[in-house]
C-alpha positions as MATLAB code, in Angstrom:
seq = 'MNKNKYKILLVEDEGNILNFVTALLEANDYQVITAKNYEMAKTMYASHIPDLVILDLGLPDKDGSTLLGDIRTKDLTPVIVLSARSEEREKVKMLDMGANDYITKPFGSEELLARVRTALRNSRHSASEGHLPGRKFTVGELVIDYDARQVYIAGEVIKLTQTEYNIVAFLSENCGKMMTYAAIIKAVWREHPDDASIKKLQVNMANIRKKFGAYPGEVSYIANELGVGYRMNS';
ca = [
     -20.344   -4.345    9.213;
     -19.730   -1.414    6.682;
     -18.518   -2.932    3.992;
     -17.652    0.722    2.780;
     -15.213    1.631    5.460;
     -11.952    1.870    4.637;
     -10.027   -0.570    7.012;
      -6.761    0.304    9.106;
      -4.051   -1.955   10.178;
      -3.450   -0.510   13.942;
      -0.618   -1.223   15.177;
       0.769   -0.361   18.297;
       2.005   -1.577   21.473;
       0.976    1.049   24.409;
      -2.447    0.075   25.463;
      -3.923    3.683   26.095;
      -2.881    4.911   22.629;
      -4.418    1.752   20.867;
      -7.810    2.472   22.718;
      -6.930    5.880   22.367;
      -6.445    5.808   18.111;
      -8.912    3.031   17.696;
     -11.826    4.730   19.238;
     -10.415    8.225   17.548;
     -10.753    5.938   13.898;
     -14.062    4.678   14.897;
     -15.743    7.250   15.431;
     -14.763    8.869   12.328;
     -16.293    5.604   10.163;
     -13.419    4.164   10.135;
     -12.978   -0.038   10.305;
     -10.617   -0.435   12.610;
      -8.141   -4.067   13.217;
      -5.511   -3.674   16.230;
      -2.440   -5.693   16.961;
       0.394   -5.416   19.236;
       3.031   -6.943   18.468;
       4.535   -7.793   14.570;
       4.072  -11.515   14.363;
       0.533  -10.707   15.022;
       0.962   -7.151   12.730;
       2.226   -9.290    9.957;
      -0.834  -12.199   10.254;
      -3.146   -9.045   10.278;
      -2.571   -7.771    7.535;
      -2.185  -10.910    4.943;
      -5.407  -12.155    6.693;
      -7.325   -8.666    5.703;
      -5.446   -7.237    3.185;
      -5.601   -3.121    4.919;
      -6.165    0.190    3.038;
      -3.545    2.047    5.329;
      -1.439    0.576    8.663;
      -0.844    3.215   11.058;
       2.862    1.580   12.680;
       4.172    1.605   15.533;
       8.604    1.229   15.838;
       8.967    0.472   19.325;
       6.549   -3.415   18.996;
       8.204   -5.777   21.588;
       9.084   -8.860   19.780;
      10.433   -6.917   16.426;
      11.476   -3.206   15.232;
       8.020   -2.209   13.616;
      10.826   -0.496   10.307;
      10.700   -4.488   10.154;
       6.772   -4.775    8.926;
       7.445   -1.588    6.735;
      10.232   -3.803    4.776;
       7.332   -6.444    3.844;
       5.209   -4.727    3.067;
       7.163   -2.825    1.033;
       8.209   -6.137   -0.520;
       4.698   -6.680   -2.218;
       2.616   -4.253   -2.594;
       2.564   -0.075   -1.863;
      -0.094   -0.099    0.831;
       0.288    3.218    2.553;
       2.199    3.236    5.911;
       2.392    5.948    8.229;
       4.622    5.580   11.245;
       3.322    6.633   14.453;
       6.933    7.189   16.868;
       7.601    8.247   20.119;
      11.070    8.349   17.533;
      12.035   12.543   17.050;
      15.130   12.400   15.405;
      15.542   13.992   11.782;
      17.846   10.542   10.761;
      14.807    7.535   11.416;
      12.434   10.142   10.059;
      14.385   10.075    6.793;
      15.336    6.430    7.287;
      11.673    5.525    6.997;
      10.387    8.020    4.519;
      12.603    6.869    2.536;
      11.832    2.599    3.243;
       8.728    3.757    1.867;
       6.976    4.927    4.279;
       4.021    7.658    3.585;
       4.212    9.829    6.257;
       5.604    9.924    9.600;
       4.051   11.718   12.666;
       5.522   12.309   16.022;
       4.354   11.081   19.429;
       2.804   12.949   21.067;
       0.121   13.882   18.235;
      -3.501   16.130   18.023;
      -6.740   14.183   17.202;
      -6.768   16.424   13.951;
      -3.499   16.123   12.473;
      -3.371   12.192   12.589;
      -6.866   12.021   10.716;
      -5.814   14.649    8.363;
      -2.914   12.571    7.625;
      -5.088    9.792    7.255;
      -7.208   10.926    4.775;
      -4.757   12.165    3.384;
      -2.384    8.551    3.151;
      -6.139    7.014    1.665;
      -6.739    9.464   -0.904;
      -3.644    9.640   -2.473;
      -3.884    5.715   -2.402;
      -6.742    5.929   -4.281;
      -5.465    7.890   -6.448;
      -2.513    6.801   -7.711;
      -4.689    3.151   -7.630;
      -7.210    4.045  -10.395;
      -5.016    7.007  -11.528;
      -8.004    9.641  -11.482;
      -5.085   12.245   -9.407;
      -3.790   12.079  -13.238;
      -7.020   12.651  -15.142;
      -6.567   13.045  -18.871;
      -2.825   13.601  -17.976;
      -3.486   16.516  -15.615;
      -2.801   17.202  -12.310;
      -4.842   19.751  -10.300;
      -5.009   20.753   -6.372;
      -6.577   23.779   -5.332;
      -5.714   27.033   -8.247;
      -2.488   24.626   -9.390;
      -3.344   22.500  -13.060;
       0.020   20.875  -13.962;
      -0.203   19.995  -17.889;
       2.048   16.635  -18.206;
       2.038   16.413  -21.515;
       2.727   19.818  -22.237;
       4.800   20.142  -19.671;
       3.223   23.362  -17.759;
       2.356   24.784  -14.273;
      -1.131   26.740  -14.012;
      -2.086   29.113  -10.717;
      -5.368   30.969  -11.537;
      -5.353   30.455  -15.027;
      -1.720   31.658  -15.398;
       0.758   29.929  -16.462;
       3.818   29.803  -13.792;
       7.573   29.926  -15.659;
       9.341   27.345  -14.455;
      12.914   25.976  -15.518;
      13.028   22.860  -16.561;
      14.930   21.934  -13.152;
      12.141   23.160  -11.632;
       9.395   21.621  -13.385;
      10.755   17.886  -12.935;
      10.645   19.001   -9.328;
       7.721   20.832   -9.306;
       5.676   17.266  -11.758;
       7.887   14.921   -9.098;
       6.346   16.401   -6.098;
       2.956   16.035   -7.529;
       3.074   12.612   -8.427;
       3.618   11.297   -5.269;
       1.103   14.189   -3.350;
       0.972   14.185   -0.003;
       3.581   12.068    0.874;
       6.520   13.528    2.042;
       9.525   13.397    0.041;
      12.995   12.935    1.172;
      15.406   15.013   -0.143;
      17.668   11.856   -0.882;
      14.863   10.724   -3.521;
      13.825   14.248   -5.316;
      17.526   14.611   -5.574;
      17.867   10.903   -6.957;
      14.820   10.892   -9.143;
      15.612   15.457  -10.636;
      19.319   14.576  -11.108;
      20.236   10.598  -10.597;
      22.964   11.855   -7.793;
      23.926   10.177   -5.187;
      22.442   13.020   -2.323;
      24.823   15.002   -0.072;
      25.825   18.576    0.996;
      25.731   20.173   -2.635;
      22.395   18.657   -3.877;
      20.784   19.517   -0.942;
      21.730   22.907   -1.272;
      20.678   22.881   -5.372;
      17.549   21.161   -4.126;
      16.939   23.931   -1.329;
      17.818   27.252   -3.626;
      15.619   25.909   -6.382;
      12.590   25.115   -4.055;
      12.822   28.514   -3.475;
      12.266   29.813   -6.631;
       9.599   27.850   -7.464;
       8.019   28.858   -4.055;
       8.445   31.934   -5.253;
       6.965   31.786   -8.647;
       4.085   30.331   -6.684;
       3.266   33.477   -4.793;
       4.237   31.681   -1.255;
       6.112   34.547    1.400;
       8.465   32.900    4.019;
       7.200   30.654    6.649;
       3.689   30.062    4.956;
       2.643   26.718    4.146;
       1.118   26.817    0.379;
       1.329   23.663   -2.581;
       4.672   22.985   -0.761;
       5.023   21.902    2.418;
       8.809   21.550    3.452;
       9.803   19.744    6.488;
      13.488   21.554    6.988;
      16.225   18.330    7.430;
      13.483   15.968    6.108;
      12.263   16.780    2.489;
       9.177   18.033    0.615;
       5.095   17.615    0.437;
       2.402   18.174   -2.595;
      -0.174   19.531    0.107;
      -3.436   17.803   -1.711;
];
């Protein structure tokens, strides 16, 4: 067995999905460990210490959110929720509990692989502080100098307000992870999220995207999932 492979714990009780995702991941050079219920998953997690967990919520013995809670009391191992539950409130709840991403069934193979790569890359950077080299963040032509509190695109300074900068910096420090409105509002304004604060965030984000040169509907450095939150693309 190649010890350099990323180890992924796949927790899924539906046999056809379990087999499909396992085959997909193994074909892309990941080592896969599987569990079909909460108790098995908890044991496998403790014994194998995976690099990533892909977690279904509808498990036969306990809700998958229980395992997410268990993991978050111990460490920051990335968790991607893979669920048939498509309600906005469910996504927000799982992301606020600490899930790195939420994918709704049915899903595309390339989408799943892309989310896996992003979660692993973000986790690796966080562990090594590699995504803040010299207190700078870089993706594409976007550069954030944290010490100078300056943002550049293609070498040009992007003039942001202090609030806009704080939002961009917070998203970059969680690059690749969908951050809910509540998480951003609490981090930037230290406020309890309500309709007024969400509107305030949306106005600031519209200004940021305009300054970044993004057009409506275009996915640029920052992606928006309506009703859920924002993600700094990696």
